[in-house]
N, CA, C, O and the ligand as a Tripos MOL2 file, in Angstrom:
@<TRIPOS>MOLECULE
protein
  285   283    72     0     0
PROTEIN
NO_CHARGES

@<TRIPOS>ATOM
      1 N         133.1560  109.8170   80.6020 N.3       1 MET1
      2 CA        131.9660  108.9670   80.4150 C.3       1 MET1
      3 C         131.1720  108.8910   81.7130 C.2       1 MET1
      4 O         131.7450  108.8670   82.8020 O.2       1 MET1
      5 N         129.9020  108.8560   81.5910 N.am      2 PRO2
      6 CA        129.0670  108.7990   82.7970 C.3       2 PRO2
      7 C         129.0100  107.3960   83.3930 C.2       2 PRO2
      8 O         129.2480  106.3950   82.7160 O.2       2 PRO2
      9 N         128.6950  107.3620   84.6550 N.am      3 PHE3
     10 CA        128.4600  106.0880   85.3280 C.3       3 PHE3
     11 C         126.9720  105.7820   85.3080 C.2       3 PHE3
     12 O         126.1350  106.6750   85.4390 O.2       3 PHE3
     13 N         126.6680  104.5330   85.1450 N.am      4 TYR4
     14 CA        125.2780  104.1140   85.2190 C.3       4 TYR4
     15 C         125.1230  103.0690   86.3080 C.2       4 TYR4
     16 O         125.9470  102.1660   86.4520 O.2       4 TYR4
     17 N         124.0690  103.2070   87.0570 N.am      5 ASP5
     18 CA        123.6590  102.1350   87.9530 C.3       5 ASP5
     19 C         122.5970  101.3480   87.2030 C.2       5 ASP5
     20 O         121.5540  101.8870   86.8310 O.2       5 ASP5
     21 N         122.8640  100.1080   86.9910 N.am      6 LEU6
     22 CA        121.9520   99.2940   86.1950 C.3       6 LEU6
     23 C         121.4850   98.0930   86.9940 C.2       6 LEU6
     24 O         122.2100   97.5410   87.8220 O.2       6 LEU6
     25 N         120.2750   97.7190   86.7210 N.am      7 LYS7
     26 CA        119.7190   96.5490   87.3790 C.3       7 LYS7
     27 C         119.2900   95.5540   86.3330 C.2       7 LYS7
     28 O         118.5910   95.8910   85.3780 O.2       7 LYS7
     29 N         119.7160   94.3260   86.5240 N.am      8 CYS8
     30 CA        119.3700   93.2570   85.6000 C.3       8 CYS8
     31 C         118.1280   92.5440   86.1000 C.2       8 CYS8
     32 O         117.7970   92.5820   87.2850 O.2       8 CYS8
     33 N         117.4450   91.8900   85.1630 N.am      9 LYS9
     34 CA        116.2640   91.1260   85.5660 C.3       9 LYS9
     35 C         116.6150   89.9540   86.4760 C.2       9 LYS9
     36 O         115.7470   89.4180   87.1660 O.2       9 LYS9
     37 N         117.9120   89.5480   86.4770 N.am     10 CYS10
     38 CA        118.3180   88.4690   87.3790 C.3      10 CYS10
     39 C         118.4830   88.9810   88.8040 C.2      10 CYS10
     40 O         118.6990   88.2000   89.7310 O.2      10 CYS10
     41 N         118.3790   90.3010   88.9740 N.am     11 GLY11
     42 CA        118.4860   90.8560   90.3060 C.3      11 GLY11
     43 C         119.8230   91.5120   90.5790 C.2      11 GLY11
     44 O         119.9990   92.1710   91.6040 O.2      11 GLY11
     45 N         120.7540   91.3360   89.6760 N.am     12 GLU12
     46 CA        122.0780   91.9210   89.8450 C.3      12 GLU12
     47 C         121.9930   93.4370   89.6400 C.2      12 GLU12
     48 O         121.4350   93.9050   88.6470 O.2      12 GLU12
     49 N         122.5390   94.1820   90.5680 N.am     13 VAL13
     50 CA        122.6360   95.6250   90.4130 C.3      13 VAL13
     51 C         124.1140   95.9650   90.3590 C.2      13 VAL13
     52 O         124.8830   95.5630   91.2320 O.2      13 VAL13
     53 N         124.5020   96.6910   89.3520 N.am     14 PHE14
     54 CA        125.9210   96.9980   89.2110 C.3      14 PHE14
     55 C         126.0990   98.3850   88.6360 C.2      14 PHE14
     56 O         125.1870   98.9710   88.0520 O.2      14 PHE14
     57 N         127.2970   98.8820   88.8200 N.am     15 ASN15
     58 CA        127.6380  100.2180   88.3690 C.3      15 ASN15
     59 C         128.6520  100.0810   87.2520 C.2      15 ASN15
     60 O         129.6370   99.3540   87.3810 O.2      15 ASN15
     61 N         128.4110  100.7750   86.1650 N.am     16 VAL16
     62 CA        129.3020  100.6370   85.0250 C.3      16 VAL16
     63 C         129.5420  102.0020   84.4050 C.2      16 VAL16
     64 O         128.6530  102.8520   84.3650 O.2      16 VAL16
     65 N         130.7620  102.1920   83.9230 N.am     17 MET17
     66 CA        131.0630  103.4090   83.1970 C.3      17 MET17
     67 C         130.9670  103.1060   81.7210 C.2      17 MET17
     68 O         131.6710  102.2350   81.2110 O.2      17 MET17
     69 N         130.1010  103.8190   81.0340 N.am     18 ALA18
     70 CA        129.8950  103.5330   79.6230 C.3      18 ALA18
     71 C         129.4130  104.7880   78.9280 C.2      18 ALA18
     72 O         128.8770  105.7000   79.5570 O.2      18 ALA18
     73 N         129.6100  104.8200   77.6430 N.am     19 SER19
     74 CA        129.1210  105.9630   76.8930 C.3      19 SER19
     75 C         127.6150  105.8200   76.6750 C.2      19 SER19
     76 O         127.0360  104.7420   76.8170 O.2      19 SER19
     77 N         127.0170  106.9400   76.3290 N.am     20 MET20
     78 CA        125.5830  106.9530   76.0530 C.3      20 MET20
     79 C         125.2410  105.9440   74.9570 C.2      20 MET20
     80 O         124.2380  105.2360   75.0530 O.2      20 MET20
     81 N         126.0800  105.8800   73.9090 N.am     21 SER21
     82 CA        125.7690  104.9860   72.7920 C.3      21 SER21
     83 C         125.9270  103.5270   73.2110 C.2      21 SER21
     84 O         125.1930  102.6600   72.7380 O.2      21 SER21
     85 N         126.8830  103.2570   74.0950 N.am     22 ASP22
     86 CA        126.9950  101.8910   74.6030 C.3      22 ASP22
     87 C         125.7030  101.4650   75.2710 C.2      22 ASP22
     88 O         125.2350  100.3390   75.1020 O.2      22 ASP22
     89 N         125.1430  102.3780   76.0260 N.am     23 LYS23
     90 CA        123.9240  102.0620   76.7510 C.3      23 LYS23
     91 C         122.7460  101.9250   75.7840 C.2      23 LYS23
     92 O         121.9560  100.9860   75.8780 O.2      23 LYS23
     93 N         122.6460  102.8740   74.8570 N.am     24 GLU24
     94 CA        121.5180  102.8530   73.9290 C.3      24 GLU24
     95 C         121.5680  101.6430   73.0040 C.2      24 GLU24
     96 O         120.5370  101.0930   72.6180 O.2      24 GLU24
     97 N         122.7670  101.2480   72.6630 N.am     25 ASN25
     98 CA        122.9170  100.1010   71.7660 C.3      25 ASN25
     99 C         123.0280   98.7900   72.5210 C.2      25 ASN25
    100 O         123.3310   97.7460   71.9440 O.2      25 ASN25
    101 N         122.7800   98.8580   73.8050 N.am     26 ARG26
    102 CA        122.7560   97.6530   74.6400 C.3      26 ARG26
    103 C         124.0650   96.8760   74.5620 C.2      26 ARG26
    104 O         124.0880   95.6530   74.4230 O.2      26 ARG26
    105 N         125.1370   97.6250   74.6540 N.am     27 ARG27
    106 CA        126.4310   96.9540   74.6340 C.3      27 ARG27
    107 C         126.8840   96.6270   76.0480 C.2      27 ARG27
    108 O         127.9470   96.0380   76.2490 O.2      27 ARG27
    109 N         126.0880   97.0050   77.0080 N.am     28 ILE28
    110 CA        126.4360   96.7150   78.3910 C.3      28 ILE28
    111 C         125.7740   95.4030   78.7960 C.2      28 ILE28
    112 O         124.5850   95.1890   78.5580 O.2      28 ILE28
    113 N         126.5540   94.5480   79.4010 N.am     29 LYS29
    114 CA        126.0220   93.2530   79.8040 C.3      29 LYS29
    115 C         126.0820   93.1020   81.3130 C.2      29 LYS29
    116 O         126.9490   93.6500   81.9930 O.2      29 LYS29
    117 N         125.1440   92.3520   81.7920 N.am     30 CYS30
    118 CA        125.1500   92.0020   83.2000 C.3      30 CYS30
    119 C         126.3800   91.1540   83.5140 C.2      30 CYS30
    120 O         126.6320   90.1610   82.8320 O.2      30 CYS30
    121 N         127.1460   91.5300   84.5320 N.am     31 PRO31
    122 CA        128.3450   90.7430   84.8620 C.3      31 PRO31
    123 C         128.0040   89.3690   85.4220 C.2      31 PRO31
    124 O         128.8620   88.4880   85.4830 O.2      31 PRO31
    125 N         126.7790   89.1910   85.8230 N.am     32 ARG32
    126 CA        126.4070   87.9170   86.4340 C.3      32 ARG32
    127 C         125.8640   86.9290   85.4160 C.2      32 ARG32
    128 O         126.2950   85.7770   85.3700 O.2      32 ARG32
    129 N         124.9170   87.3790   84.5970 N.am     33 CYS33
    130 CA        124.2770   86.4260   83.6840 C.3      33 CYS33
    131 C         124.4950   86.7760   82.2130 C.2      33 CYS33
    132 O         124.1330   86.0020   81.3270 O.2      33 CYS33
    133 N         125.0940   87.9590   81.9520 N.am     34 GLY34
    134 CA        125.3930   88.3100   80.5710 C.3      34 GLY34
    135 C         124.2180   88.9020   79.8120 C.2      34 GLY34
    136 O         124.3280   89.1680   78.6150 O.2      34 GLY34
    137 N         123.1040   89.1090   80.4830 N.am     35 SER35
    138 CA        121.9430   89.6610   79.8170 C.3      35 SER35
    139 C         122.1520   91.1350   79.4820 C.2      35 SER35
    140 O         122.8540   91.8410   80.2050 O.2      35 SER35
    141 N         121.5530   91.5960   78.4020 N.am     36 VAL36
    142 CA        121.6000   93.0150   78.0690 C.3      36 VAL36
    143 C         120.2630   93.6820   78.4120 C.2      36 VAL36
    144 O         120.0470   94.8580   78.1190 O.2      36 VAL36
    145 N         119.3910   92.9230   79.0260 N.am     37 ASP37
    146 CA        118.0850   93.4570   79.3890 C.3      37 ASP37
    147 C         118.1930   94.1230   80.7650 C.2      37 ASP37
    148 O         117.8740   93.5290   81.7940 O.2      37 ASP37
    149 N         118.6500   95.3650   80.7440 N.am     38 LEU38
    150 CA        118.9760   96.0620   81.9780 C.3      38 LEU38
    151 C         118.1220   97.3140   82.1120 C.2      38 LEU38
    152 O         117.7750   97.9590   81.1230 O.2      38 LEU38
    153 N         117.7960   97.6360   83.3290 N.am     39 GLU39
    154 CA        117.1050   98.8950   83.5330 C.3      39 GLU39
    155 C         117.9530   99.8090   84.3980 C.2      39 GLU39
    156 O         118.7100   99.3610   85.2590 O.2      39 GLU39
    157 N         117.8080  101.0840   84.1480 N.am     40 SER40
    158 CA        118.6210  102.0460   84.8700 C.3      40 SER40
    159 C         118.0660  102.2690   86.2610 C.2      40 SER40
    160 O         116.8540  102.3030   86.4760 O.2      40 SER40
    161 N         118.9750  102.4180   87.1860 N.am     41 VAL41
    162 CA        118.5900  102.7460   88.5530 C.3      41 VAL41
    163 C         119.1710  104.1200   88.8490 C.2      41 VAL41
    164 O         120.3890  104.2990   88.8670 O.2      41 VAL41
    165 N         118.3100  105.0690   89.0770 N.am     42 PHE42
    166 CA        118.7840  106.4060   89.4140 C.3      42 PHE42
    167 C         118.4590  106.6700   90.8710 C.2      42 PHE42
    168 O         117.4350  107.2750   91.1900 O.2      42 PHE42
    169 N         119.3140  106.2250   91.7300 N.am     43 SER43
    170 CA        118.9940  106.3250   93.1510 C.3      43 SER43
    171 C         118.7850  107.7660   93.5880 C.2      43 SER43
    172 O         117.8140  108.0700   94.2810 O.2      43 SER43
    173 N         119.6790  108.6480   93.1940 N.am     44 ASN44
    174 CA        119.5490  110.0320   93.6420 C.3      44 ASN44
    175 C         118.4460  110.7660   92.8980 C.2      44 ASN44
    176 O         117.6580  111.5050   93.4890 O.2      44 ASN44
    177 N         118.4040  110.5500   91.5970 N.am     45 VAL45
    178 CA        117.4060  111.2360   90.7880 C.3      45 VAL45
    179 C         116.0000  110.8500   91.2280 C.2      45 VAL45
    180 O         115.0900  111.6800   91.2440 O.2      45 VAL45
    181 N         115.8360  109.5850   91.5830 N.am     46 ASN46
    182 CA        114.5220  109.1210   92.0120 C.3      46 ASN46
    183 C         113.9970  109.8910   93.2040 C.2      46 ASN46
    184 O         112.8100  110.2070   93.2800 O.2      46 ASN46
    185 N         114.8810  110.1900   94.1260 N.am     47 VAL47
    186 CA        114.4640  110.9280   95.3110 C.3      47 VAL47
    187 C         113.9430  112.2980   94.9170 C.2      47 VAL47
    188 O         112.9100  112.7570   95.4050 O.2      47 VAL47
    189 N         114.6830  112.9400   94.0200 N.am     48 ILE48
    190 CA        114.2740  114.2740   93.5810 C.3      48 ILE48
    191 C         112.9460  114.2060   92.8350 C.2      48 ILE48
    192 O         112.0570  115.0320   93.0430 O.2      48 ILE48
    193 N         112.8280  113.2120   91.9650 N.am     49 GLN49
    194 CA        111.6090  113.1150   91.1660 C.3      49 GLN49
    195 C         110.3970  112.8120   92.0390 C.2      49 GLN49
    196 O         109.3290  113.3920   91.8450 O.2      49 GLN49
    197 N         110.5580  111.9170   92.9870 N.am     50 SER50
    198 CA        109.3960  111.5790   93.7920 C.3      50 SER50
    199 C         109.0160  112.7440   94.7000 C.2      50 SER50
    200 O         107.8530  112.9050   95.0700 O.2      50 SER50
    201 N         110.0170  113.5580   95.0560 N.am     51 ARG51
    202 CA        109.6760  114.7380   95.8550 C.3      51 ARG51
    203 C         108.8870  115.7370   95.0360 C.2      51 ARG51
    204 O         107.9100  116.3040   95.5240 O.2      51 ARG51
    205 N         109.2970  115.9610   93.7940 N.am     52 SER52
    206 CA        108.5620  116.9350   92.9990 C.3      52 SER52
    207 C         107.1930  116.3830   92.6230 C.2      52 SER52
    208 O         106.2360  117.1430   92.4780 O.2      52 SER52
    209 N         107.0950  115.0720   92.4650 N.am     53 ALA53
    210 CA        105.7970  114.4650   92.2040 C.3      53 ALA53
    211 C         104.8870  114.6490   93.4150 C.2      53 ALA53
    212 O         103.7060  114.9660   93.2780 O.2      53 ALA53
    213 N         105.4560  114.4450   94.6010 N.am     54 ALA54
    214 CA        104.6790  114.6360   95.8150 C.3      54 ALA54
    215 C         104.2490  116.0930   95.9550 C.2      54 ALA54
    216 O         103.1750  116.3920   96.4770 O.2      54 ALA54
    217 N         105.0920  116.9710   95.4880 N.am     55 LYS55
    218 CA        104.7710  118.3890   95.5800 C.3      55 LYS55
    219 C         103.5290  118.7110   94.7520 C.2      55 LYS55
    220 O         102.6220  119.3890   95.2340 O.2      55 LYS55
    221 N         103.4840  118.2300   93.5150 N.am     56 SER56
    222 CA        102.3520  118.5710   92.6610 C.3      56 SER56
    223 C         101.0860  117.8680   93.1220 C.2      56 SER56
    224 O          99.9770  118.3160   92.8300 O.2      56 SER56
    225 N         101.2540  116.7560   93.8490 N.am     57 GLU57
    226 CA        100.0800  116.0190   94.2960 C.3      57 GLU57
    227 C          99.6980  116.3420   95.7320 C.2      57 GLU57
    228 O          98.7760  115.7470   96.2890 O.2      57 GLU57
    229 N         100.4080  117.2810   96.3190 N.am     58 CYS58
    230 CA        100.1660  117.5970   97.7220 C.3      58 CYS58
    231 C          98.7370  118.1070   97.9240 C.2      58 CYS58
    232 O          98.3260  119.0530   97.2530 O.2      58 CYS58
    233 N          97.9870  117.5060   98.8230 N.am     59 PRO59
    234 CA         96.6120  117.9620   99.0600 C.3      59 PRO59
    235 C          96.5540  119.3220   99.7450 C.2      59 PRO59
    236 O          95.5240  119.9950   99.7100 O.2      59 PRO59
    237 N          97.6400  119.7200  100.3570 N.am     60 ASN60
    238 CA         97.6930  121.0010  101.0530 C.3      60 ASN60
    239 C          98.4610  122.0500  100.2740 C.2      60 ASN60
    240 O          99.0050  122.9910  100.8510 O.2      60 ASN60
    241 N          98.5030  121.8880   98.9790 N.am     61 ILE61
    242 CA         99.3780  122.7490   98.1790 C.3      61 ILE61
    243 C          98.9910  124.2190   98.3220 C.2      61 ILE61
    244 O          99.8500  125.0960   98.2330 O.2      61 ILE61
    245 N          97.7110  124.4930   98.5420 N.am     62 HIS62
    246 CA         97.2760  125.8820   98.6870 C.3      62 HIS62
    247 C          97.7250  126.4660  100.0220 C.2      62 HIS62
    248 O          97.7910  127.6840  100.1840 O.2      62 HIS62
    249 N          98.0320  125.5950  100.9740 N.am     63 ARG63
    250 CA         98.4160  126.0470  102.3070 C.3      63 ARG63
    251 C          99.9310  126.0860  102.4910 C.2      63 ARG63
    252 O         100.4770  127.0680  102.9940 O.2      63 ARG63
    253 N         100.5950  125.0230  102.0840 N.am     64 CYS64
    254 CA        102.0180  124.8710  102.3930 C.3      64 CYS64
    255 C         102.8960  125.1200  101.1850 C.2      64 CYS64
    256 O         104.1210  125.1290  101.3100 O.2      64 CYS64
    257 N         102.3100  125.3200  100.0350 N.am     65 GLY65
    258 CA        103.1290  125.4770   98.8550 C.3      65 GLY65
    259 C         103.4260  124.1440   98.1980 C.2      65 GLY65
    260 O         104.0690  124.0840   97.1490 O.2      65 GLY65
    261 N         102.9570  123.0790   98.8190 N.am     66 GLY66
    262 CA        103.0760  121.7920   98.1770 C.3      66 GLY66
    263 C         104.1940  120.9080   98.7050 C.2      66 GLY66
    264 O         104.3860  119.7940   98.2170 O.2      66 GLY66
    265 N         104.9250  121.3850   99.6830 N.am     67 CYS67
    266 CA        106.0550  120.5570  100.0980 C.3      67 CYS67
    267 C         105.7860  119.8010  101.4070 C.2      67 CYS67
    268 O         106.3640  118.7350  101.6190 O.2      67 CYS67
    269 N         104.9470  120.3130  102.2660 N.am     68 CYS68
    270 CA        104.6450  119.6780  103.5400 C.3      68 CYS68
    271 C         105.9150  119.1210  104.1980 C.2      68 CYS68
    272 O         105.9890  117.9160  104.4380 O.2      68 CYS68
    273 N         106.8920  119.9400  104.4910 N.am     69 PRO69
    274 CA        108.2290  119.4180  104.8330 C.3      69 PRO69
    275 C         108.2800  118.4450  106.0030 C.2      69 PRO69
    276 O         108.5980  117.2750  105.7910 O.2      69 PRO69
    277 N         107.9920  118.8590  107.1880 N.am     70 MET70
    278 CA        108.2320  117.9870  108.3390 C.3      70 MET70
    279 C         106.9470  117.6500  109.0740 C.2      70 MET70
    280 O         106.9790  117.3230  110.2610 O.2      70 MET70
    281 N         105.8320  117.7240  108.3920 N.am     71 GLU71
    282 CA        104.5700  117.4700  109.0810 C.3      71 GLU71
    283 C         104.3040  115.9840  109.2050 C.2      71 GLU71
    284 O         103.2810  115.5840  109.7600 O.2      71 GLU71
    285 ZN        121.8370   89.4010   85.1270 Zn       72 ZN72
@<TRIPOS>BOND
     1     1     2 1
     2     2     3 1
     3     3     4 2
     4     3     5 am
     5     5     6 1
     6     6     7 1
     7     7     8 2
     8     7     9 am
     9     9    10 1
    10    10    11 1
    11    11    12 2
    12    11    13 am
    13    13    14 1
    14    14    15 1
    15    15    16 2
    16    15    17 am
    17    17    18 1
    18    18    19 1
    19    19    20 2
    20    19    21 am
    21    21    22 1
    22    22    23 1
    23    23    24 2
    24    23    25 am
    25    25    26 1
    26    26    27 1
    27    27    28 2
    28    27    29 am
    29    29    30 1
    30    30    31 1
    31    31    32 2
    32    31    33 am
    33    33    34 1
    34    34    35 1
    35    35    36 2
    36    35    37 am
    37    37    38 1
    38    38    39 1
    39    39    40 2
    40    39    41 am
    41    41    42 1
    42    42    43 1
    43    43    44 2
    44    43    45 am
    45    45    46 1
    46    46    47 1
    47    47    48 2
    48    47    49 am
    49    49    50 1
    50    50    51 1
    51    51    52 2
    52    51    53 am
    53    53    54 1
    54    54    55 1
    55    55    56 2
    56    55    57 am
    57    57    58 1
    58    58    59 1
    59    59    60 2
    60    59    61 am
    61    61    62 1
    62    62    63 1
    63    63    64 2
    64    63    65 am
    65    65    66 1
    66    66    67 1
    67    67    68 2
    68    67    69 am
    69    69    70 1
    70    70    71 1
    71    71    72 2
    72    71    73 am
    73    73    74 1
    74    74    75 1
    75    75    76 2
    76    75    77 am
    77    77    78 1
    78    78    79 1
    79    79    80 2
    80    79    81 am
    81    81    82 1
    82    82    83 1
    83    83    84 2
    84    83    85 am
    85    85    86 1
    86    86    87 1
    87    87    88 2
    88    87    89 am
    89    89    90 1
    90    90    91 1
    91    91    92 2
    92    91    93 am
    93    93    94 1
    94    94    95 1
    95    95    96 2
    96    95    97 am
    97    97    98 1
    98    98    99 1
    99    99   100 2
   100    99   101 am
   101   101   102 1
   102   102   103 1
   103   103   104 2
   104   103   105 am
   105   105   106 1
   106   106   107 1
   107   107   108 2
   108   107   109 am
   109   109   110 1
   110   110   111 1
   111   111   112 2
   112   111   113 am
   113   113   114 1
   114   114   115 1
   115   115   116 2
   116   115   117 am
   117   117   118 1
   118   118   119 1
   119   119   120 2
   120   119   121 am
   121   121   122 1
   122   122   123 1
   123   123   124 2
   124   123   125 am
   125   125   126 1
   126   126   127 1
   127   127   128 2
   128   127   129 am
   129   129   130 1
   130   130   131 1
   131   131   132 2
   132   131   133 am
   133   133   134 1
   134   134   135 1
   135   135   136 2
   136   135   137 am
   137   137   138 1
   138   138   139 1
   139   139   140 2
   140   139   141 am
   141   141   142 1
   142   142   143 1
   143   143   144 2
   144   143   145 am
   145   145   146 1
   146   146   147 1
   147   147   148 2
   148   147   149 am
   149   149   150 1
   150   150   151 1
   151   151   152 2
   152   151   153 am
   153   153   154 1
   154   154   155 1
   155   155   156 2
   156   155   157 am
   157   157   158 1
   158   158   159 1
   159   159   160 2
   160   159   161 am
   161   161   162 1
   162   162   163 1
   163   163   164 2
   164   163   165 am
   165   165   166 1
   166   166   167 1
   167   167   168 2
   168   167   169 am
   169   169   170 1
   170   170   171 1
   171   171   172 2
   172   171   173 am
   173   173   174 1
   174   174   175 1
   175   175   176 2
   176   175   177 am
   177   177   178 1
   178   178   179 1
   179   179   180 2
   180   179   181 am
   181   181   182 1
   182   182   183 1
   183   183   184 2
   184   183   185 am
   185   185   186 1
   186   186   187 1
   187   187   188 2
   188   187   189 am
   189   189   190 1
   190   190   191 1
   191   191   192 2
   192   191   193 am
   193   193   194 1
   194   194   195 1
   195   195   196 2
   196   195   197 am
   197   197   198 1
   198   198   199 1
   199   199   200 2
   200   199   201 am
   201   201   202 1
   202   202   203 1
   203   203   204 2
   204   203   205 am
   205   205   206 1
   206   206   207 1
   207   207   208 2
   208   207   209 am
   209   209   210 1
   210   210   211 1
   211   211   212 2
   212   211   213 am
   213   213   214 1
   214   214   215 1
   215   215   216 2
   216   215   217 am
   217   217   218 1
   218   218   219 1
   219   219   220 2
   220   219   221 am
   221   221   222 1
   222   222   223 1
   223   223   224 2
   224   223   225 am
   225   225   226 1
   226   226   227 1
   227   227   228 2
   228   227   229 am
   229   229   230 1
   230   230   231 1
   231   231   232 2
   232   231   233 am
   233   233   234 1
   234   234   235 1
   235   235   236 2
   236   235   237 am
   237   237   238 1
   238   238   239 1
   239   239   240 2
   240   239   241 am
   241   241   242 1
   242   242   243 1
   243   243   244 2
   244   243   245 am
   245   245   246 1
   246   246   247 1
   247   247   248 2
   248   247   249 am
   249   249   250 1
   250   250   251 1
   251   251   252 2
   252   251   253 am
   253   253   254 1
   254   254   255 1
   255   255   256 2
   256   255   257 am
   257   257   258 1
   258   258   259 1
   259   259   260 2
   260   259   261 am
   261   261   262 1
   262   262   263 1
   263   263   264 2
   264   263   265 am
   265   265   266 1
   266   266   267 1
   267   267   268 2
   268   267   269 am
   269   269   270 1
   270   270   271 1
   271   271   272 2
   272   271   273 am
   273   273   274 1
   274   274   275 1
   275   275   276 2
   276   275   277 am
   277   277   278 1
   278   278   279 1
   279   279   280 2
   280   279   281 am
   281   281   282 1
   282   282   283 1
   283   283   284 2
@<TRIPOS>SUBSTRUCTURE
     1 MET1         2 RESIDUE 1 A MET
     2 PRO2         6 RESIDUE 1 A PRO
     3 PHE3        10 RESIDUE 1 A PHE
     4 TYR4        14 RESIDUE 1 A TYR
     5 ASP5        18 RESIDUE 1 A ASP
     6 LEU6        22 RESIDUE 1 A LEU
     7 LYS7        26 RESIDUE 1 A LYS
     8 CYS8        30 RESIDUE 1 A CYS
     9 LYS9        34 RESIDUE 1 A LYS
    10 CYS10       38 RESIDUE 1 A CYS
    11 GLY11       42 RESIDUE 1 A GLY
    12 GLU12       46 RESIDUE 1 A GLU
    13 VAL13       50 RESIDUE 1 A VAL
    14 PHE14       54 RESIDUE 1 A PHE
    15 ASN15       58 RESIDUE 1 A ASN
    16 VAL16       62 RESIDUE 1 A VAL
    17 MET17       66 RESIDUE 1 A MET
    18 ALA18       70 RESIDUE 1 A ALA
    19 SER19       74 RESIDUE 1 A SER
    20 MET20       78 RESIDUE 1 A MET
    21 SER21       82 RESIDUE 1 A SER
    22 ASP22       86 RESIDUE 1 A ASP
    23 LYS23       90 RESIDUE 1 A LYS
    24 GLU24       94 RESIDUE 1 A GLU
    25 ASN25       98 RESIDUE 1 A ASN
    26 ARG26      102 RESIDUE 1 A ARG
    27 ARG27      106 RESIDUE 1 A ARG
    28 ILE28      110 RESIDUE 1 A ILE
    29 LYS29      114 RESIDUE 1 A LYS
    30 CYS30      118 RESIDUE 1 A CYS
    31 PRO31      122 RESIDUE 1 A PRO
    32 ARG32      126 RESIDUE 1 A ARG
    33 CYS33      130 RESIDUE 1 A CYS
    34 GLY34      134 RESIDUE 1 A GLY
    35 SER35      138 RESIDUE 1 A SER
    36 VAL36      142 RESIDUE 1 A VAL
    37 ASP37      146 RESIDUE 1 A ASP
    38 LEU38      150 RESIDUE 1 A LEU
    39 GLU39      154 RESIDUE 1 A GLU
    40 SER40      158 RESIDUE 1 A SER
    41 VAL41      162 RESIDUE 1 A VAL
    42 PHE42      166 RESIDUE 1 A PHE
    43 SER43      170 RESIDUE 1 A SER
    44 ASN44      174 RESIDUE 1 A ASN
    45 VAL45      178 RESIDUE 1 A VAL
    46 ASN46      182 RESIDUE 1 A ASN
    47 VAL47      186 RESIDUE 1 A VAL
    48 ILE48      190 RESIDUE 1 A ILE
    49 GLN49      194 RESIDUE 1 A GLN
    50 SER50      198 RESIDUE 1 A SER
    51 ARG51      202 RESIDUE 1 A ARG
    52 SER52      206 RESIDUE 1 A SER
    53 ALA53      210 RESIDUE 1 A ALA
    54 ALA54      214 RESIDUE 1 A ALA
    55 LYS55      218 RESIDUE 1 A LYS
    56 SER56      222 RESIDUE 1 A SER
    57 GLU57      226 RESIDUE 1 A GLU
    58 CYS58      230 RESIDUE 1 A CYS
    59 PRO59      234 RESIDUE 1 A PRO
    60 ASN60      238 RESIDUE 1 A ASN
    61 ILE61      242 RESIDUE 1 A ILE
    62 HIS62      246 RESIDUE 1 A HIS
    63 ARG63      250 RESIDUE 1 A ARG
    64 CYS64      254 RESIDUE 1 A CYS
    65 GLY65      258 RESIDUE 1 A GLY
    66 GLY66      262 RESIDUE 1 A GLY
    67 CYS67      266 RESIDUE 1 A CYS
    68 CYS68      270 RESIDUE 1 A CYS
    69 PRO69      274 RESIDUE 1 A PRO
    70 MET70      278 RESIDUE 1 A MET
    71 GLU71      282 RESIDUE 1 A GLU
    72 ZN72       285 GROUP 0 **** ****
């Protein structure tokens, strides 16, 4: 089963191992307040996504290929 990093509206961030259906059916509860209103936190994925987003939006894409690595 995959691990999920979840964030509750109460501010609690926790890591839980659950099946996809558990997550989709909101069977996961916040350990602090018991709410099922949770959003996923993809710490690693976010970095990758924001990098590729920056790549497509790079103003120098014609010059650097869109990555502007260490400038
Ligand atoms: Zn909570």
